[in-house]
N, CA, C and O of each residue as an XYZ file, in Angstrom:
476
protein
N     -35.303    -10.928     -3.296
C     -34.461    -10.582     -2.291
C     -35.073     -8.998     -1.757
O     -35.055     -7.994     -2.469
N     -35.496     -9.046     -0.629
C     -35.598     -7.677     -0.182
C     -34.664     -6.485     -0.049
O     -33.497     -6.569      0.333
N     -35.221     -5.490     -0.362
C     -34.213     -4.160     -0.192
C     -34.854     -3.489      0.978
O     -36.050     -3.636      1.230
N     -34.139     -2.836      1.610
C     -34.657     -2.010      2.922
C     -34.008     -0.518      2.847
O     -32.791     -0.350      2.767
N     -34.693      0.257      2.873
C     -33.750      1.676      3.037
C     -33.667      2.085      4.210
O     -34.743      2.251      4.783
N     -32.444      2.378      4.950
C     -31.930      2.641      6.019
C     -31.597      4.032      6.023
O     -31.028      4.487      5.031
N     -31.928      4.939      7.205
C     -31.381      6.309      6.808
C     -29.873      5.951      7.551
O     -29.619      4.897      8.134
N     -28.996      7.048      7.382
C     -27.284      6.989      7.582
C     -27.182      6.402      9.057
O     -26.538      5.422      9.433
N     -28.233      7.519     10.012
C     -27.939      6.825     11.377
C     -28.431      5.381     11.787
O     -28.031      4.793     12.792
N     -29.254      4.935     10.977
C     -29.662      3.623     11.284
C     -28.625      2.583     10.820
O     -28.427      1.509     11.388
N     -28.109      2.941      9.931
C     -26.954      2.259      9.184
C     -25.760      2.104     10.079
O     -25.146      1.071     10.343
N     -25.575      3.179     10.443
C     -24.492      3.392     11.530
C     -24.546      2.434     12.747
O     -23.620      1.817     13.274
N     -25.819      2.463     13.050
C     -26.360      1.846     14.268
C     -26.075      0.238     14.164
O     -25.682     -0.467     15.094
N     -26.353     -0.177     12.854
C     -26.237     -1.428     12.676
C     -24.797     -1.890     12.709
O     -24.337     -2.767     13.440
N     -24.108     -1.116     11.741
C     -22.569     -1.269     11.799
C     -21.854     -1.429     13.311
O     -21.075     -2.324     13.639
N     -22.255     -0.493     14.009
C     -21.617     -0.534     15.251
C     -22.162     -1.654     16.338
O     -21.598     -1.950     17.391
N     -23.121     -2.081     15.941
C     -23.748     -3.342     16.720
C     -22.958     -4.920     16.117
O     -23.039     -6.001     16.700
N     -22.250     -4.664     14.875
C     -21.690     -6.043     14.496
C     -20.403     -6.028     15.404
O     -19.922     -7.159     15.343
N     -19.808     -5.394     16.044
C     -18.563     -5.555     16.979
C     -17.596     -5.894     16.128
O     -17.006     -6.951     16.355
N     -17.247     -5.167     15.078
C     -16.071     -5.449     14.097
C     -14.750     -4.796     14.606
O     -14.653     -3.612     14.929
N     -13.705     -5.755     14.636
C     -12.399     -4.742     14.989
C     -11.705     -4.137     13.736
O     -10.853     -4.685     13.037
N     -12.294     -2.781     13.579
C     -11.753     -2.018     12.343
C     -10.299     -2.071     12.396
O      -9.780     -1.861     11.299
N      -9.362     -2.325     13.508
C      -8.010     -1.989     13.365
C      -7.570     -3.329     12.470
O      -6.976     -3.350     11.392
N      -8.051     -4.412     13.257
C      -7.550     -5.797     12.604
C      -8.159     -5.622     11.150
O      -7.350     -6.026     10.315
N      -9.035     -5.266     10.728
C      -9.389     -4.938      9.109
C      -8.557     -4.365      8.597
O      -7.966     -4.878      7.647
N      -8.270     -3.240      9.010
C      -7.306     -2.461      8.354
C      -5.986     -3.118      8.182
O      -5.283     -2.799      7.223
N      -5.534     -4.156      9.174
C      -4.335     -4.784      8.936
C      -4.453     -5.737      7.988
O      -3.494     -5.916      7.237
N      -5.686     -6.554      7.838
C      -5.832     -7.571      6.890
C      -5.821     -6.772      5.518
O      -5.038     -7.141      4.643
N      -6.609     -5.758      5.312
C      -6.564     -5.187      4.009
C      -4.837     -4.659      3.398
O      -4.372     -4.685      2.258
N      -4.309     -4.268      4.533
C      -2.867     -3.787      4.253
C      -2.052     -4.829      3.791
O      -1.288     -4.593      2.855
N      -2.100     -6.167      4.400
C      -1.650     -7.357      4.185
C      -1.930     -7.813      2.763
O      -1.033     -8.281      2.061
N      -3.453     -7.640      2.255
C      -3.783     -7.864      0.991
C      -3.171     -7.004      0.026
O      -2.773     -7.543     -1.007
N      -2.988     -5.510      0.191
C      -2.247     -4.904     -0.937
C      -0.986     -5.279     -0.837
O      -0.382     -5.231     -1.909
N      -0.245     -5.714      0.274
C       1.155     -6.054     -0.010
C       1.313     -7.452     -0.829
O       2.339     -8.121     -0.702
N       0.393     -7.801     -1.559
C       0.609     -8.745     -2.715
C       1.395     -8.416     -3.472
O       2.252     -9.166     -3.939
N       1.257     -7.229     -3.740
C       1.869     -6.465     -4.806
C       2.587     -5.410     -4.221
O       2.018     -4.898     -3.257
N       3.824     -4.878     -4.575
C       4.810     -3.963     -4.077
C       4.202     -2.652     -3.908
O       3.704     -2.023     -4.842
N       4.260     -2.160     -2.429
C       3.813     -0.862     -2.197
C       4.807     -0.103     -1.165
O       5.253     -0.645     -0.154
N       5.089      1.211     -1.557
C       5.726      1.961     -0.481
C       4.784      2.165      0.863
O       3.590      1.909      0.706
N       5.155      2.541      1.987
C       4.457      2.911      3.069
C       3.735      3.676      2.985
O       2.567      3.478      3.321
N       4.278      5.156      2.372
C       3.328      6.080      2.086
C       2.289      5.956      1.274
O       1.286      6.607      1.570
N       2.260      5.123      0.085
C       1.287      4.880     -0.666
C       0.321      3.962     -0.040
O      -0.863      4.297      0.005
N       0.669      2.952      0.398
C      -0.255      1.961      1.222
C      -1.186      2.904      2.246
O      -2.413      2.826      2.303
N      -0.379      3.790      3.022
C      -1.294      4.511      4.274
C      -2.421      5.414      3.397
O      -3.619      5.408      3.678
N      -1.861      6.155      2.338
C      -2.713      6.727      1.291
C      -3.831      5.860      0.774
O      -4.883      6.484      0.641
N      -3.874      4.776      0.496
C      -4.647      3.906     -0.112
C      -5.798      3.469      1.067
O      -6.998      3.651      0.861
N      -5.344      2.945      2.170
C      -6.156      2.550      3.414
C      -6.859      3.780      3.765
O      -8.026      3.481      4.019
N      -6.651      5.076      3.895
C      -6.997      6.138      4.227
C      -8.327      6.763      3.058
O      -9.549      6.799      3.200
N      -7.628      7.103      2.162
C      -8.418      7.898      1.058
C      -9.466      6.980      0.073
O     -10.408      7.546     -0.482
N      -9.204      5.378     -0.116
C      -9.656      4.539     -0.802
C     -10.493      3.807      0.056
O     -11.702      3.890     -0.161
N     -10.058      3.030      1.089
C     -10.749      2.285      1.739
C     -11.280      2.786      3.185
O     -11.861      2.059      3.990
N     -11.014      3.998      3.350
C     -11.683      4.746      4.420
C     -11.548      4.434      5.624
O     -12.346      4.857      6.460
N     -10.583      3.685      5.934
C     -10.199      3.494      7.313
C      -9.851      4.814      7.894
O      -9.644      5.790      7.173
N      -9.772      4.864      9.414
C      -9.365      6.117      9.877
C      -7.856      5.984     10.344
O      -7.304      4.884     10.360
N      -7.157      7.247     10.754
C      -5.890      7.310     10.841
C      -5.375      6.238     11.728
O      -4.397      5.524     11.507
N      -6.222      6.216     12.843
C      -5.875      5.584     14.161
C      -6.065      3.804     13.735
O      -5.322      3.012     14.314
N      -6.827      3.411     12.973
C      -6.892      2.278     12.312
C      -5.974      1.786     11.377
O      -5.820      0.583     11.166
N      -5.303      2.761     10.759
C      -4.040      2.431      9.712
C      -2.918      2.454     10.524
O      -2.128      1.511     10.502
N      -2.720      3.619     11.390
C      -1.773      3.562     12.520
C      -1.276      2.148     12.855
O      -0.204      1.620     12.558
N      -2.445      1.608     13.630
C      -2.416      0.022     14.034
C      -1.780     -0.840     13.199
O      -0.787     -1.498     13.507
N      -2.563     -0.852     11.706
C      -1.941     -1.655     10.699
C      -0.697     -1.652     10.517
O      -0.145     -2.752     10.548
N       0.161     -0.397     10.262
C       1.465      0.084     10.116
C       2.171     -0.327     11.247
O       3.353     -0.622     11.071
N       1.727     -0.407     12.310
C       2.526     -0.880     13.605
C       2.554     -2.520     13.603
O       3.416     -3.179     14.183
N       1.657     -2.968     12.984
C       1.809     -4.416     13.240
C       1.749     -5.354     11.907
O       1.285     -6.494     11.895
N       2.356     -4.600     10.675
C       2.750     -5.237      9.434
C       3.930     -5.633      9.547
O       4.696     -5.013     10.284
N       4.336     -6.711      8.872
C       5.721     -6.867      9.029
C       6.371     -6.872      7.233
O       6.388     -7.806      6.431
N       6.846     -5.449      7.075
C       6.993     -5.450      5.675
C       8.346     -4.572      5.834
O       8.500     -3.615      6.593
N       9.401     -5.194      4.828
C      10.669     -4.501      4.548
C      10.279     -3.569      3.589
O       9.874     -4.142      2.577
N      10.245     -2.432      3.520
C       9.966     -1.123      2.559
C      11.065     -1.044      1.553
O      10.839     -0.634      0.414
N      12.310     -1.444      1.963
C      13.345     -1.380      1.074
C      13.192     -2.700     -0.003
O      13.558     -2.527     -1.166
N      12.715     -3.842      0.361
C      12.597     -4.770     -0.397
C      11.113     -4.694     -1.460
O      10.944     -5.230     -2.555
N      10.257     -3.902     -0.735
C       9.068     -3.605     -1.425
C       9.492     -2.739     -2.685
O       9.030     -3.066     -3.779
N      10.264     -1.758     -2.600
C      11.100     -1.036     -3.575
C      11.781     -1.993     -4.365
O      11.638     -1.721     -5.556
N      12.390     -2.895     -4.195
C      13.048     -3.578     -5.276
C      12.310     -4.343     -5.850
O      12.703     -4.612     -6.985
N      11.052     -4.995     -5.438
C      10.032     -5.762     -5.981
C       9.505     -4.496     -7.175
O       9.613     -4.796     -8.364
N       9.094     -3.475     -6.903
C       8.443     -2.663     -7.560
C       9.571     -2.231     -8.768
O       9.139     -1.991     -9.895
N      10.785     -2.156     -8.534
C      11.657     -1.695     -9.604
C      11.551     -2.919    -10.461
O      11.355     -2.861    -11.675
N      11.673     -3.896     -9.863
C      12.104     -5.204    -10.815
C      10.371     -5.431    -11.722
O      10.314     -5.954    -12.835
N       9.359     -5.023    -11.115
C       8.135     -4.856    -11.820
C       8.356     -3.921    -13.061
O       8.085     -4.262    -14.212
N       8.833     -2.812    -12.731
C       8.910     -1.767    -13.806
C       9.700     -2.612    -15.067
O       9.144     -2.793    -16.151
N      10.869     -3.028    -14.810
C      11.793     -3.877    -15.763
C      11.046     -4.887    -16.649
O      11.374     -4.968    -17.832
N      10.256     -5.513    -16.254
C       9.433     -6.470    -16.989
C       8.221     -5.905    -17.872
O       7.449     -6.620    -18.511
N       8.183     -4.695    -17.812
C       7.149     -4.064    -18.585
C       7.633     -3.061    -19.859
O       7.132     -2.764    -20.943
N       9.056     -2.649    -19.045
C       9.646     -1.601    -20.104
C      11.069     -1.583    -19.819
O      11.534     -1.949    -18.739
N      11.971     -1.021    -21.099
C      13.121     -0.803    -20.667
C      13.512      0.379    -20.387
O      13.726      1.265    -21.215
N      13.657      0.485    -18.908
C      13.905      1.946    -18.352
C      15.258      2.193    -17.923
O      15.859      1.124    -17.809
N      15.981      3.219    -17.635
C      16.937      3.767    -17.022
C      16.893      3.712    -15.752
O      15.834      3.740    -15.126
N      18.150      3.618    -15.171
C      18.285      3.727    -13.614
C      17.440      4.918    -13.225
O      16.485      4.870    -12.450
N      17.878      5.955    -13.825
C      17.252      7.202    -13.675
C      15.808      7.265    -13.637
O      15.150      7.914    -12.825
N      15.344      6.513    -14.613
C      13.818      6.551    -14.623
C      13.196      5.918    -13.769
O      12.099      6.262    -13.329
N      13.922      4.756    -13.379
C      12.994      3.981    -12.649
C      13.140      4.384    -11.047
O      12.240      4.046    -10.278
N      14.385      5.170    -10.525
C      14.480      6.165     -9.536
C      13.414      7.031     -9.574
O      12.704      7.268     -8.598
N      13.272      7.530    -10.707
C      12.141      9.068    -10.456
C      11.000      8.308    -10.312
O      10.433      8.838     -9.357
N      10.228      7.254    -10.738
C       9.052      6.623    -10.878
C       8.734      6.132     -9.133
O       7.698      6.368     -8.512
N       9.939      5.412     -8.627
C       9.536      4.979     -7.340
C       9.482      6.154     -6.192
O       8.965      6.071     -5.078
N      10.065      7.111     -6.696
C      10.177      8.317     -5.660
C       8.651      9.092     -5.898
O       7.874      9.344     -4.978
N       8.441      9.369     -7.168
C       7.480     10.361     -7.635
C       6.324      9.823     -7.733
O       5.345     10.503     -7.426
N       6.140      8.327     -8.233
C       4.887      7.827     -8.385
C       4.555      6.960     -7.298
O       3.458      7.056     -6.747
N       5.518      6.016     -6.898
C       5.289      5.098     -5.724
C       5.485      5.640     -4.538
O       5.084      4.935     -3.612
N       6.010      6.747     -4.214
C       6.247      7.519     -2.999
C       7.088      6.544     -1.937
O       6.778      6.361     -0.760
N       8.316      5.916     -2.692
C       9.089      5.410     -1.917
C      10.070      6.539     -1.189
O       9.946      7.716     -1.530
N      10.982      6.186     -0.247
C      11.872      7.062      0.300
C      12.841      7.100     -0.652
O      13.048      6.108     -1.351
N      13.690      8.464     -0.825
C      14.967      8.424     -1.292
C      15.873      7.009     -0.970
O      16.305      6.238     -1.828
N      16.022      6.900      0.363
C      16.654      5.531      0.695
C      16.310      4.491      0.235
O      17.166      3.852     -0.378
N      14.985      3.953      0.353
C      14.374      2.950     -0.464
C      14.658      2.847     -1.913
O      15.041      1.825     -2.484
N      14.441      3.976     -2.444
C      14.654      3.969     -3.919
C      16.124      3.682     -4.432
O      16.469      3.130     -5.477
N      16.883      4.201     -3.426
C      18.409      3.958     -3.947
C      18.762      2.556     -3.733
O      19.491      1.944     -4.514
N      18.196      1.990     -2.571
C      18.308      0.454     -2.034
C      17.835     -0.155     -3.561
O      18.744     -0.692     -4.194
N      16.879     -0.127     -4.017
C      16.141     -0.785     -4.969
C      17.259     -0.788     -6.369
O      17.792     -1.779     -6.868
N      17.383      0.488     -6.742
C      18.392      0.466     -7.723
C      19.853     -0.253     -7.662
O      20.627     -0.533     -8.577
N      19.945     -0.434     -6.380
C      21.307     -0.988     -6.315
C      21.269     -2.598     -5.893
O      22.270     -3.312     -5.844
N      19.813     -3.055     -5.576
C      19.862     -4.281     -5.141
C      18.867     -4.995     -6.167
O      19.120     -6.193     -6.296
N      17.843     -4.548     -6.889
C      17.128     -4.948     -8.037
C      18.028     -5.890     -8.890
O      19.198     -5.605     -9.143
N      17.271     -7.305     -9.423
C      18.010     -7.931    -10.145
C      17.510     -7.463    -11.740
O      16.638     -7.999    -12.424
N      18.269     -6.418    -12.040
C      17.958     -5.632    -13.396
C      19.325     -5.669    -14.240
O      20.348     -5.222    -13.720
N      19.346     -6.167    -15.461
C      20.225     -5.649    -16.425
C      20.290     -4.308    -16.718
O      19.590     -4.125    -17.714
N      20.762     -3.327    -16.359
C      20.674     -2.191    -16.613
C      21.542     -1.625    -17.852
O      21.366     -0.497    -18.312
N      22.507     -2.550    -18.342
C      23.609     -2.289    -19.660
C      22.899     -2.648    -20.798
O      23.545     -2.323    -21.794
N      21.701     -3.252    -21.110
C      21.176     -3.399    -22.221
C      20.171     -2.335    -22.600
O      19.593     -2.390    -23.686
């Protein structure tokens, strides 16, 4: 296989000529990430900082994704319960501080997750 060295300008020219709909790509990437539970804030961060989409592309993805962020929080709380015995307070803290769910979403998750908090 032949390898070519392109300047950054030449590479950008080639990419621009591919006629890729980057907004649609951001939406597809967001849907892929949501195979696992994500908060909206963390998903936006991931798309911008790790996948290098622009804010405009990510805004498009967020406007066109059908996700119930409260249910995402429920799924994440249930994931935590599968790997460790945590208190409601600890799961709530993780949802807020690590996973970046809103307080309302985290409260909903604690209330609606199918977790036996008594053991």
